[in-house]
N, C-alpha and C positions, 0 to 999 in steps of 0.2 A: 387791290391787294398789296400794293407796294409800301415800303417803309415810309415814304413821303406822305402818302394818303393817311396812313395810321397816325403820323405825327400831327398832321393838320386836324384830324378828327379829335385827337386828344387835347390839342391846344385851342382849337377854334370851333368846337362843336356847335354852340349856339349860332354863330355866324354862318356856318355851313348849312344848318337847317333853315335859317332865314333865306339863304341863297336858293335853296331848293324850293322854298315857297314862291319866290319870285319867278323861278323858271316854270313852276307849275301854273302860275297865273298867266305867264306869257304863252305857254303852250296850250292853255285851256284844258289842262289835265283833269281828269276825274279820279285818278288814283295815283298815289306816290308810294313807291317801295324803297325803303332805305336799308341798305346792307350795313350791319354793324360788324366790324372786324372782331374776331375771337380774342385778339390780344388787346382790345380796346380797354384802356384805363384812364379816366380823366386825370389831368395833371395841372400843375401851376395853380392858378386861382380857382380852378374847378375841382381840385383834388378832394376837397372836403365836402363836395356836394354829391349826394347819392345819385347814381346814374338815373334812377327812376325819376327823381325830382328834376334832374337836369333836362331830360327829354321832355318831361311834362311841361316845364316852364318854357322851354324853347320852342317846342313843336306843337304844344297843345294849350298855349297860354290863353286862348280865347274859347276853349272848349266849354260846353255847358257842363254843369255838375253831373248830369246824366251820362254824358260822353266820357268825362274824366273818370267816372266810377267804373266804366267798362275796362279801363286799364288794369284794374285790380279785381275784376270779376272772374267768374269761372271760364275756363277755356277747354279745348279738346283734351288737354293734358291733365285737367283737374283744377283745383283751386290754386291760383298763383297769387302770392302776396306782394311780390316785388318784381321790378323789371329785371334786376340782376338774375333772379331765379328763372324768369321767363326766357331771357336770352340764352341761358345755359341749356334750356330744354328746346331751344329753337322755335318757340311759340311766337306768333305774330300778335303783339300786344294791342294793336289797334285794328284788328281785322274787321271789326264791325263798327268802328268809331268813325262816323261820318259827321263832319263839323264844318263850320264856316271858316274859310281860309283867313287866317290872321292878316291884318293889313297895317298893324300899328307902327311898323318900322318904315313904312313908305308913305309919301305924301300924295294924297288923292284929293280931288275936289269932292267935298262932302256931299254935294248935290248929285254928282255922277258916280259916286263910289259904289262899286258892285262887289259882291262876295259870291263865291262858288262853293258848292259842297265837294269836298275832296276826301277820298278814302285813303288813310295813311296806315301803312303797314311796315313793321320792322322785321328783318330777317337776319339771323346770325349766320355768318359764314366763316369757315376755317381759312384764315389768311396765312397760316403756317405751311400750307400745302400748295405746291405749284403744279399746274396753273390754277389761279383763282382770281376773281375780280374782272376778268375779261367779259366782253359782251356775251359770247356764247356760253361761257362758264356760268354767268348769272342766269341766262335763260334755262340752262339745264338744272341749276340749283332750284329755281322757282318751280319748275315743272315737277320736282319731287315733292313739293309741298302741296298736299291735297286740299288744304284749307285756303289756298290762294286760287281763286277762280274769277275770271278766266285766266289762264296761264299767259305768259309772255309770248308774243308772236315774232319779235325781232324788229318790228318797225317802231318801237317805242323810243323815247329820247333817253339815252344813257349818258350820265355825266359823272365825273369823279369829284373828289373832295376839292381839288385845286380849282376846278371850274366853278363849283358852287361858291367857294369863298371869293373868287374874283367877281362873280356876279353880285354877291352881297356888297362888296366894297364899291362896285360901280353904281349900284342903285341907291344904296343907303347913304354913301358919302360922296356920290358923284365923282368918284375917282377913276381916272382912265387906267387901262391895263398897261402899266409901265414897269412893273416889277413882279417877281414871283419867288416862291421858295423852291430851292433845288437841293437835292441830296448829292454831296460831293464825297467821294471815297477813293480808295486805291492804295496799294502798298507802296507806291512811289511817293506818296505824300507823307509829310510829318504827322498829319492828323486827318480827321474826317468829321463830317457833321452836316447839318442842314442849315443853309444860309439863305438869306433873302437878298436877291441881286436884281439890278435893273436889266431890262431887256436890252440887248446890244453889247453887254459886257463880254469882253474876250475871255476865253477859257483860262488863259494864263493867270488872270486876276483871281479866279476861283482857287487855283492852286496856291497862289500867294497868300490868300486869306486863311488857308489851312496850314500855314507854316512852310509852304514851298515844297519843291521836289527834292527829296533826300536820297533817292535811289535812281539809277538810270531808267529813264522813261521808255517804255516799249510801245504802248498803245494808249489812245484816249477813246473810251467807249461812251457813247451817248445813249441813254435810255436802256441800260442793262446789258448783261453779258450775252444772254440768249437771243434776244430780239433787237438788240441795239445796233448802232452804226459805228464803225471804226473810222475815226478822222485822223488825219496826219498833221494838221496845223492847229496849234493851240491858240491861234489868234482868231479862230472862228467864233463869232458872237453867239451869245445865248439868245434863243428865240422862245416864243410862247409854247413851242412843242417840246422843249427840253425839260425833263423831270429829274434826271440824274446824270452825273458825269463820273466816270471811273478813270483814274489815272493809274494804269497798271505798270508794274515794273518788269524788267527783263526776267525771263524764266517763270513768270507767274502763270502763263498759259502755254500749253503745248502747241507747237507750231509744226504742221506737217503738210505735205503736198497731197493732192487728190490721188486716190488709188481706185482700182476696180472694186466693185461691190463683192464682198466675201460671203454674202448671204448668211450673215450671222443671226439675223432676225431681231436684233435689239430694237430697231426702229419700230417694228410692229408691237413689240412687248410694251414699250414705253408710251406709245401713243394713247392719250386719254380718251379718244373717241373710237379707237380700234381700226384705224386706217392701215393700209399697206403702203407706206411711203416708198419702199424700194421699188415696187411695181409701178407706182405713179411716176417715179423718177425715170425709170427705164422707158416708160411710154413717152415722156417728154424728150429725153436725150437720145434714145435709140429707136423711137417709133415702134415700140414693142406692141405686138398684136394683143390687145387687152380687152377683156369683156367690158362693154359699156357700163355695166353695174359698178365696176371698180372705179371707172373714170368719174362717174357721178358722185362718188363718195368724197371727192376732193373738196366739194362745197361744204363739207362738214368740218374741215380743218379749222382749229381755233387759233392757229398762228403761234402756238406756244414754243415752237422750235426745239422741242425736246429730242426729236429725231436727229437733228443736226448735232446735238450735244453728245449723243451716245454713238454716233457713227464712227467706227474706227477708220474708215476710208475717207473721212472728211468730205463726204458728198453734200452738195447743196440741196438737200431734200426739201426742206421747208420752203426755200425760194422757188423751187420748181413746182411744188404743189400750189 
């Protein structure tokens, strides 16, 4: 659900879908669920192509006429004439479309070439709301869709757009994973944007590419404000795990020392799964005598770190849970 994944989906949708097919083949999957961001709008060379045709050509290019017709057939929500309308209603356009897995983009020995039946489903999700797009978020989203059965169990293979695109380049073009797209932002920089850099590039070069540092630099955050990591040295290299880098200026974020819990209850209110972060924190830090039922709920944590964001005492709630 991050901006980088949305960018890749808009710019590289056919390639990402091909990468998903490769992964499905490698994992011997019988079902693929693709989450379409609510903000998704094709751009660049794809901007003039209707979304329905884009998906149909990229992900259903070898579907039989019977299967292809299912994309425009009746659904639980009534008659749907286009994928755009379908996505708006949250309908899964290929919920009954079982087809042969396309292999046109990969080189196989024609004598040993095999094809598998794969059920392909599309799900719209609201990427404007946080948290969204995480593993547990996806599981909870799919569980609410009654027409997706069986529901997800958590042991499935979850991949993001960046991974699918890297797989596509590796298999189709035999290209090693040596570079990737990264979102670079922050008020300390002259500009911001999404750039493609080689792995191993020091963070200072990312800042230089966006016009350099124009305000006193306070922090460098990797992979987001809420769940990211604060680094002190901007000579740290980019790794395959880096998706975003924020160069924050002084006074951009409030800085305060740890205080005692004031029992305001904000962490309980903001938790998307209804945990009691304050009690779990006290169990960890003060060995509070807590009912085992509360302790077991810690496994439900999605790792969104919203409890940290609203805590006025700056307690490390998310880390302790």
